N, CA, C and O atoms as a DFTB+ gen file, in Angstrom:
208 C
 N C O
     1  1       0.849      -1.183       0.000
     2  2       0.000       0.000       0.000
     3  2       0.890       1.240       0.000
     4  3       1.955       1.258       0.617
     5  1       0.445       2.249      -0.685
     6  2       1.200       3.495      -0.798
     7  2       1.104       4.282       0.511
     8  3       0.011       4.538       1.017
     9  1       2.254       4.656       1.044
    10  2       2.264       5.435       2.281
    11  2       1.512       6.749       2.131
    12  3       0.996       7.291       3.108
    13  1       1.450       7.258       0.907
    14  2       0.876       8.577       0.681
    15  2      -0.584       8.535       0.234
    16  3      -1.191       9.575      -0.020
    17  1      -1.136       7.342       0.142
    18  2      -2.547       7.238      -0.237
    19  2      -3.396       7.897       0.848
    20  3      -3.156       7.709       2.041
    21  1      -4.379       8.661       0.423
    22  2      -5.233       9.328       1.400
    23  2      -6.113       8.301       2.106
    24  3      -6.315       7.191       1.613
    25  1      -6.625       8.688       3.254
    26  2      -7.523       7.790       3.973
    27  2      -8.739       7.463       3.117
    28  3      -9.206       6.324       3.096
    29  1      -9.246       8.469       2.413
    30  2     -10.421       8.242       1.573
    31  2     -10.129       7.194       0.509
    32  3     -10.949       6.310       0.258
    33  1      -8.960       7.295      -0.116
    34  2      -8.588       6.306      -1.128
    35  2      -8.435       4.930      -0.501
    36  3      -8.839       3.921      -1.079
    37  1      -7.850       4.903       0.679
    38  2      -7.651       3.636       1.377
    39  2      -8.992       3.000       1.707
    40  3      -9.197       1.807       1.481
    41  1      -9.899       3.800       2.242
    42  2     -11.226       3.294       2.583
    43  2     -11.928       2.789       1.329
    44  3     -12.532       1.716       1.337
    45  1     -11.845       3.565       0.253
    46  2     -12.492       3.168      -0.997
    47  2     -11.934       1.842      -1.498
    48  3     -12.668       0.992      -2.001
    49  1     -10.622       1.683      -1.352
    50  2      -9.970       0.464      -1.811
    51  2     -10.518      -0.755      -1.073
    52  3     -10.665      -1.829      -1.657
    53  1     -10.818      -0.584       0.205
    54  2     -11.222      -1.725       1.020
    55  2     -12.717      -1.829       1.251
    56  3     -13.168      -2.790       1.874
    57  1     -13.498      -0.880       0.776
    58  2     -14.900      -0.848       1.188
    59  2     -15.684      -2.084       0.758
    60  3     -16.683      -2.431       1.388
    61  1     -15.248      -2.749      -0.301
    62  2     -15.961      -3.934      -0.760
    63  2     -15.354      -5.228      -0.235
    64  3     -15.819      -6.319      -0.563
    65  1     -14.324      -5.102       0.574
    66  2     -13.691      -6.284       1.144
    67  2     -14.411      -6.694       2.412
    68  3     -15.029      -5.870       3.085
    69  1     -14.326      -7.968       2.729
    70  2     -14.804      -8.437       4.021
    71  2     -13.809      -7.963       5.080
    72  3     -12.617      -7.827       4.802
    73  1     -14.296      -7.718       6.276
    74  2     -13.410      -7.246       7.336
    75  2     -12.268      -8.217       7.591
    76  3     -11.141      -7.795       7.852
    77  1     -12.548      -9.518       7.518
    78  2     -11.485     -10.506       7.739
    79  2     -10.364     -10.342       6.728
    80  3      -9.190     -10.490       7.066
    81  1     -10.727     -10.033       5.477
    82  2      -9.705      -9.836       4.447
    83  2      -8.842      -8.625       4.782
    84  3      -7.622      -8.654       4.624
    85  1      -9.486      -7.572       5.241
    86  2      -8.735      -6.372       5.596
    87  2      -7.784      -6.677       6.749
    88  3      -6.621      -6.272       6.737
    89  1      -8.293      -7.391       7.734
    90  2      -7.465      -7.694       8.900
    91  2      -6.215      -8.457       8.492
    92  3      -5.160      -8.307       9.108
    93  1      -6.337      -9.277       7.448
    94  2      -5.189     -10.073       7.022
    95  2      -4.276      -9.346       6.048
    96  3      -3.100      -9.696       5.939
    97  1      -4.779      -8.348       5.341
    98  2      -3.987      -7.722       4.283
    99  2      -3.362      -6.382       4.651
   100  3      -2.387      -5.961       4.028
   101  1      -3.911      -5.712       5.654
   102  2      -3.349      -4.417       6.032
   103  2      -2.261      -4.647       7.076
   104  3      -2.468      -5.355       8.061
   105  1      -1.113      -4.046       6.849
   106  2       0.002      -4.166       7.788
   107  2      -0.294      -3.292       9.009
   108  3      -0.146      -2.071       8.967
   109  1      -0.708      -3.934      10.082
   110  2      -1.161      -3.184      11.261
   111  2      -0.055      -2.350      11.879
   112  3      -0.308      -1.241      12.349
   113  1       1.159      -2.860      11.887
   114  2       2.239      -2.118      12.532
   115  2       2.609      -0.873      11.734
   116  3       2.976       0.156      12.301
   117  1       2.508      -0.981      10.415
   118  2       2.904       0.122       9.546
   119  2       1.765       1.123       9.345
   120  3       1.995       2.321       9.180
   121  1       0.549       0.616       9.363
   122  2      -0.606       1.464       9.053
   123  2      -1.648       1.385      10.162
   124  3      -2.845       1.301       9.890
   125  1      -1.194       1.410      11.403
   126  2      -2.133       1.177      12.501
   127  2      -3.261       2.205      12.542
   128  3      -4.417       1.845      12.759
   129  1      -2.934       3.486      12.333
   130  2      -3.986       4.503      12.341
   131  2      -4.934       4.299      11.172
   132  3      -6.154       4.341      11.334
   133  1      -4.371       4.080      10.008
   134  2      -5.184       3.899       8.809
   135  2      -6.032       2.636       8.938
   136  3      -7.201       2.614       8.554
   137  1      -5.431       1.606       9.476
   138  2      -6.131       0.335       9.701
   139  2      -7.391       0.580      10.519
   140  3      -8.474       0.114      10.164
   141  1      -7.241       1.314      11.614
   142  2      -8.385       1.573      12.478
   143  2      -9.421       2.436      11.767
   144  3     -10.621       2.195      11.890
   145  1      -8.965       3.432      11.030
   146  2      -9.889       4.295      10.297
   147  2     -10.674       3.487       9.269
   148  3     -11.886       3.651       9.130
   149  1      -9.973       2.617       8.554
   150  2     -10.630       1.786       7.543
   151  2     -11.674       0.891       8.192
   152  3     -12.810       0.817       7.724
   153  1     -11.295       0.216       9.262
   154  2     -12.229      -0.682       9.942
   155  2     -13.435       0.100      10.461
   156  3     -14.575      -0.341      10.316
   157  1     -13.177       1.262      11.065
   158  2     -14.271       2.082      11.592
   159  2     -15.193       2.561      10.477
   160  3     -16.415       2.546      10.618
   161  1     -14.597       2.985       9.374
   162  2     -15.385       3.497       8.256
   163  2     -16.236       2.394       7.637
   164  3     -17.403       2.616       7.312
   165  1     -15.668       1.229       7.478
   166  2     -16.437       0.123       6.905
   167  2     -17.567      -0.265       7.849
   168  3     -18.686      -0.518       7.403
   169  1     -17.291      -0.314       9.131
   170  2     -18.339      -0.627      10.106
   171  2     -19.462       0.408      10.022
   172  3     -20.642       0.064      10.094
   173  1     -19.083       1.671       9.869
   174  2     -20.079       2.740       9.759
   175  2     -20.940       2.542       8.513
   176  3     -22.161       2.693       8.555
   177  1     -20.281       2.200       7.402
   178  2     -21.028       2.001       6.154
   179  2     -21.964       0.806       6.249
   180  3     -23.071       0.834       5.710
   181  1     -21.528      -0.228       6.925
   182  2     -22.382      -1.403       7.110
   183  2     -23.629      -1.007       7.891
   184  3     -24.741      -1.386       7.522
   185  1     -23.451      -0.252       8.962
   186  2     -24.589       0.206       9.756
   187  2     -25.504       1.103       8.928
   188  3     -26.728       1.018       9.025
   189  1     -24.896       1.962       8.117
   190  2     -25.650       2.870       7.258
   191  2     -26.529       2.077       6.289
   192  3     -27.691       2.421       6.075
   193  1     -25.974       1.025       5.713
   194  2     -26.718       0.207       4.756
   195  2     -27.872      -0.526       5.436
   196  3     -28.924      -0.724       4.829
   197  1     -27.682      -0.925       6.678
   198  2     -28.739      -1.629       7.409
   199  2     -29.958      -0.741       7.609
   200  3     -31.087      -1.230       7.642
   201  1     -29.734       0.566       7.743
   202  2     -30.838       1.476       8.031
   203  2     -31.539       1.966       6.770
   204  3     -32.562       2.645       6.855
   205  1     -31.009       1.633       5.624
   206  2     -31.625       2.103       4.373
   207  2     -32.713       1.164       3.909
   208  3     -33.336       1.403       2.875
């Protein structure tokens, strides 16, 4: 993953992935903040879809 990719791009890249896939593919030590943001954003989108 590109160190300079924006959070929005990162989230977009992973938004269609299952959370388990993200957990296995994102380097937590290198991208710990981004990892958490991605997981939080995907969780938010899942909740958003449930209410629609």
